C-alpha positions in Angstrom: 0.0 0.0 0.0 2.8 2.5 0.6 3.8 2.2 -3.0 0.4 3.5 -4.1 0.6 6.4 -1.7 4.0 7.4 -3.2 2.5 7.2 -6.7 -0.5 9.3 -5.7 1.8 11.9 -4.1 3.9 12.0 -7.2 0.8 12.5 -9.4 -0.2 15.4 -7.1 3.2 17.0 -7.4 3.0 16.7 -11.2 -0.4 18.4 -11.2 0.9 21.2 -9.1 4.0 21.7 -11.3 1.7 21.7 -14.4 -0.6 24.2 -12.7 2.2 26.6 -12.0 3.7 26.1 -15.5 0.3 27.1 -17.0 0.2 30.1 -14.6 3.7 31.2 -15.7 2.9 30.9 -19.4 -0.4 32.8 -18.8 1.5 35.6 -17.0 4.1 35.8 -19.8 1.5 35.8 -22.6 -0.7 38.4 -20.7 2.3 40.8 -20.6 3.2 40.7 -24.3 2.6 44.2 -25.6 -0.3 44.4 -28.1 1.9 45.9 -30.8 3.7 42.6 -31.2 0.4 40.8 -31.8 -1.0 43.3 -34.3 -0.9 43.6 -38.0 2.7 44.8 -38.0 4.1 41.4 -37.2 2.0 38.7 -38.8 2.9 35.3 -37.3 0.6 33.2 -39.6 2.8 31.3 -42.1 -0.2 30.9 -44.4 -0.8 34.6 -44.4 2.9 35.3 -45.0 3.1 32.9 -48.0 -0.3 33.5 -49.6 -1.2 37.0 -48.4 -4.7 36.1 -47.3 -6.1 35.2 -43.9 -6.7 31.6 -43.0 -9.4 30.3 -40.7 -7.1 30.5 -37.7 -5.8 34.0 -38.3 -6.4 36.2 -35.4 -6.6 33.4 -32.8 -3.6 34.5 -30.9 -4.8 38.1 -30.8 -8.3 36.9 -29.8 -6.9 34.9 -26.9 -4.9 37.8 -25.8 -8.0 40.0 -26.0 -10.0 37.6 -23.9 -7.3 37.6 -21.3 -7.6 41.4 -21.2 -11.5 41.2 -21.1 -11.8 42.8 -24.6 -14.5 40.3 -25.8 -15.6 42.5 -28.7 -12.1 42.7 -30.1 -11.6 39.0 -29.6 -14.7 38.3 -31.8 -13.5 40.8 -34.4 -10.1 39.1 -34.6 -11.5 35.6 -35.0 -15.2 34.6 -34.8 -14.3 31.0 -34.0 -12.9 32.1 -30.7 -16.3 31.4 -29.1 -15.6 27.7 -29.8 -11.8 27.6 -29.6 -11.4 29.3 -26.2 -13.7 27.0 -24.2 -12.1 23.9 -25.9 -8.6 25.2 -25.1 -9.5 25.9 -21.5 -11.1 22.5 -21.1 -8.0 20.8 -22.6 -5.7 22.7 -20.3 -7.7 21.8 -17.2 -7.9 18.2 -18.3 -4.1 18.1 -18.9 -3.5 19.5 -15.4 -5.8 17.2 -13.4 -5.7 13.9 -15.4 -4.2 10.9 -13.7 
């Protein structure tokens, strides 16, 4: 039985580490200046090569806008964010707490 206690404690430590890693990434992404996410620096390879927006264009800016509670801007950047954001949030939570 002590072996199972050690495995359970190890899983809890991994979950805590994952949680703090997500918080750190959230903090870093939150503090990126908006100018680096704007039209000046396109980070979409499809857009750079073909010169038109793909279905995912604006997702990074939309996520950044949601983190700053600018929901109108988020929808303007990418209308699919209403589907993508809840799925991403659910996947992150599942990744943190899964055993």
